[in-house]
FIKEFI-956139 format. One record per residue (C-alpha): residue number from 1; x, z negated, y negated. Coordinates in steps of 0.001 Angstrom, whole numbers, plus 500000, padded with zeros to 6 digits. Last residue first. Example, Ala and Ser with C-alpha at 12.3 -4.5 7.8 and 13.67 -1.06 7.14 Angstrom:
// residues 2
+-------+--------+--------+--------+
| tormi |     c1 |     c3 |     c2 |
+-------+--------+--------+--------+
|     2 | 513670 | 492860 | 501060 |
|     1 | 512300 | 492200 | 504500 |
+-------+--------+--------+--------+
// end
This chain:
// residues 179
+-------+--------+--------+--------+
| tormi |     c1 |     c3 |     c2 |
+-------+--------+--------+--------+
|   179 | 420141 | 486008 | 502506 |
|   178 | 421651 | 488197 | 504864 |
|   177 | 421765 | 491263 | 502194 |
|   176 | 423677 | 488947 | 499539 |
|   175 | 425918 | 487583 | 502598 |
|   174 | 426681 | 491452 | 503496 |
|   173 | 427442 | 492400 | 499613 |
|   172 | 430093 | 489335 | 499827 |
|   171 | 431102 | 490231 | 502741 |
|   170 | 431639 | 493383 | 501840 |
|   169 | 433547 | 492669 | 498374 |
|   168 | 435919 | 490366 | 499889 |
|   167 | 436658 | 493112 | 502048 |
|   166 | 437688 | 495613 | 498917 |
|   165 | 439799 | 492781 | 497386 |
|   164 | 441881 | 491928 | 500241 |
|   163 | 441866 | 496057 | 500696 |
|   162 | 443630 | 495286 | 497099 |
|   161 | 445504 | 492621 | 497812 |
|   160 | 447318 | 494482 | 501057 |
|   159 | 447919 | 497450 | 498507 |
|   158 | 449743 | 494876 | 497032 |
|   157 | 451999 | 493241 | 499362 |
|   156 | 452295 | 497732 | 500815 |
|   155 | 454113 | 498155 | 497389 |
|   154 | 456584 | 494955 | 496887 |
|   153 | 457444 | 495741 | 501022 |
|   152 | 458407 | 499435 | 499387 |
|   151 | 460223 | 498008 | 496243 |
|   150 | 462029 | 496334 | 498515 |
|   149 | 463103 | 498509 | 500864 |
|   148 | 464236 | 500248 | 497888 |
|   147 | 466420 | 497851 | 496674 |
|   146 | 468026 | 497200 | 499874 |
|   145 | 468345 | 500652 | 500779 |
|   144 | 468483 | 500046 | 505082 |
|   143 | 470864 | 503139 | 506818 |
|   142 | 469745 | 506838 | 507441 |
|   141 | 469798 | 507534 | 510978 |
|   140 | 468979 | 503553 | 512183 |
|   139 | 466461 | 503224 | 508890 |
|   138 | 465055 | 506469 | 510666 |
|   137 | 464090 | 505905 | 514077 |
|   136 | 462494 | 501632 | 513144 |
|   135 | 460314 | 504085 | 510814 |
|   134 | 461255 | 503870 | 506925 |
|   133 | 457817 | 502776 | 504429 |
|   132 | 455415 | 504860 | 503427 |
|   131 | 452648 | 504252 | 505372 |
|   130 | 452733 | 501631 | 507858 |
|   129 | 454679 | 501392 | 510944 |
|   128 | 453871 | 502345 | 514505 |
|   127 | 453838 | 506496 | 513919 |
|   126 | 450490 | 506807 | 515907 |
|   125 | 449348 | 503515 | 515970 |
|   124 | 449293 | 502990 | 512642 |
|   123 | 448522 | 506140 | 511530 |
|   122 | 445208 | 505817 | 512411 |
|   121 | 444293 | 502792 | 511582 |
|   120 | 445015 | 503360 | 508161 |
|   119 | 443139 | 506653 | 508445 |
|   118 | 440152 | 504681 | 508720 |
|   117 | 441202 | 501914 | 507131 |
|   116 | 440746 | 504105 | 503787 |
|   115 | 444221 | 505070 | 502247 |
|   114 | 444133 | 503853 | 498399 |
|   113 | 445163 | 506681 | 495756 |
|   112 | 446177 | 504940 | 492950 |
|   111 | 443959 | 506319 | 490195 |
|   110 | 442694 | 502615 | 489353 |
|   109 | 446314 | 501771 | 489205 |
|   108 | 446857 | 499205 | 491161 |
|   107 | 448673 | 500433 | 492968 |
|   106 | 451319 | 501287 | 490162 |
|   105 | 452226 | 498204 | 489614 |
|   104 | 455699 | 499021 | 492221 |
|   103 | 457990 | 496849 | 490573 |
|   102 | 460816 | 499658 | 488751 |
|   101 | 464225 | 498436 | 490523 |
|   100 | 466049 | 496251 | 488527 |
|    99 | 469945 | 497918 | 486403 |
|    98 | 473358 | 497950 | 486592 |
|    97 | 473527 | 501438 | 489258 |
|    96 | 471708 | 499079 | 491079 |
|    95 | 471988 | 495263 | 490877 |
|    94 | 472000 | 492023 | 492462 |
|    93 | 470653 | 488747 | 490187 |
|    92 | 473739 | 485682 | 490122 |
|    91 | 475011 | 483829 | 492206 |
|    90 | 475895 | 485625 | 495139 |
|    89 | 476962 | 484456 | 498251 |
|    88 | 478196 | 487599 | 500488 |
|    87 | 478486 | 486614 | 504832 |
|    86 | 481164 | 487772 | 507017 |
|    85 | 482755 | 490927 | 507747 |
|    84 | 483332 | 492545 | 504459 |
|    83 | 483718 | 496443 | 503309 |
|    82 | 483338 | 497730 | 500137 |
|    81 | 484308 | 500921 | 498675 |
|    80 | 482352 | 502243 | 502876 |
|    79 | 484868 | 503168 | 505889 |
|    78 | 487439 | 500629 | 505384 |
|    77 | 488085 | 499253 | 509110 |
|    76 | 491060 | 496310 | 507599 |
|    75 | 488624 | 493327 | 507319 |
|    74 | 487862 | 490228 | 506230 |
|    73 | 487174 | 490944 | 502745 |
|    72 | 488176 | 495682 | 502737 |
|    71 | 488422 | 497368 | 499449 |
|    70 | 488201 | 500664 | 499526 |
|    69 | 489728 | 503211 | 496617 |
|    68 | 491894 | 503890 | 493393 |
|    67 | 490791 | 499191 | 493162 |
|    66 | 490632 | 498055 | 490250 |
|    65 | 490621 | 494251 | 488878 |
|    64 | 489223 | 492471 | 485615 |
|    63 | 490125 | 489126 | 484830 |
|    62 | 491933 | 490500 | 481506 |
|    61 | 490970 | 493140 | 479879 |
|    60 | 491873 | 496812 | 481464 |
|    59 | 492131 | 500056 | 479686 |
|    58 | 495024 | 501102 | 480919 |
|    57 | 494411 | 502651 | 483848 |
|    56 | 496659 | 504588 | 485989 |
|    55 | 494887 | 504303 | 489485 |
|    54 | 496291 | 507077 | 491372 |
|    53 | 498803 | 505346 | 493801 |
|    52 | 496190 | 502096 | 493998 |
|    51 | 495804 | 499202 | 493133 |
|    50 | 495292 | 497345 | 489534 |
|    49 | 495232 | 494200 | 488265 |
|    48 | 495314 | 492393 | 485279 |
|    47 | 495445 | 488727 | 484645 |
|    46 | 497607 | 488408 | 487738 |
|    45 | 499111 | 486090 | 489968 |
|    44 | 500898 | 486226 | 493026 |
|    43 | 501131 | 482727 | 495492 |
|    42 | 501103 | 483721 | 498791 |
|    41 | 503409 | 486115 | 498957 |
|    40 | 503663 | 487584 | 502673 |
|    39 | 506406 | 488356 | 505395 |
|    38 | 509605 | 489796 | 503999 |
|    37 | 509160 | 492498 | 506713 |
|    36 | 506346 | 493360 | 505126 |
|    35 | 503981 | 494736 | 508135 |
|    34 | 502673 | 497067 | 506369 |
|    33 | 505203 | 498060 | 503702 |
|    32 | 506484 | 497619 | 499744 |
|    31 | 507584 | 498509 | 496658 |
|    30 | 508206 | 496673 | 493340 |
|    29 | 507734 | 497419 | 490522 |
|    28 | 508396 | 495888 | 487501 |
|    27 | 507261 | 496799 | 484017 |
|    26 | 507270 | 495326 | 480283 |
|    25 | 505549 | 496164 | 477025 |
|    24 | 504209 | 491914 | 477574 |
|    23 | 505302 | 490991 | 481019 |
|    22 | 504271 | 493526 | 484147 |
|    21 | 504450 | 493301 | 487461 |
|    20 | 504391 | 496628 | 489592 |
|    19 | 503447 | 496305 | 493100 |
|    18 | 503857 | 497296 | 497024 |
|    17 | 506481 | 494703 | 497464 |
|    16 | 510049 | 494731 | 497935 |
|    15 | 511948 | 490833 | 497287 |
|    14 | 509883 | 489232 | 494989 |
|    13 | 510365 | 485317 | 494870 |
|    12 | 506902 | 483784 | 493244 |
|    11 | 506688 | 480771 | 491277 |
|    10 | 505138 | 482345 | 488613 |
|     9 | 503741 | 485541 | 488127 |
|     8 | 501682 | 486171 | 484877 |
|     7 | 500106 | 490192 | 484318 |
|     6 | 500008 | 493368 | 484848 |
|     5 | 499214 | 495031 | 488714 |
|     4 | 500439 | 498509 | 489890 |
|     3 | 500024 | 499753 | 493236 |
|     2 | 501204 | 500743 | 496777 |
|     1 | 499922 | 499964 | 500357 |
+-------+--------+--------+--------+
// end
């Protein structure tokens, strides 16, 4: 691994490692190979970190890190941009493309085409999943898209409330007719 790292290093002796360390206007480039014949560097600190032979930006500010390729946490299998072996803990919000998805409030519009009960029953019996939801086969082939799945689940919940309200109307009418 080769890379560029600018920042502060404390208490470390560098012997051929794959990073460039910069102090003010000074850069030090050290090269290593994995596995390192010199062992592991256990105390390497930097205010700004850029890793990758194609990384050449100077626009990072303190506390930022950029990796020119894939990153692995607890794994060396790098099939995606971020590969994590283990649980992920988030204290803030998870966003897609910097924003949240749109809630499916359109379900409550008077023009929303709620599927009639009979068609819904036939669809479920035939397809074995809800309309507009991915099947197990689709998820296995294409993966689960969390934001889209969450939007669809809320859409189905809102539809279920509309069905409940329709049933309540029917029950009320039957009760009135029975009196």
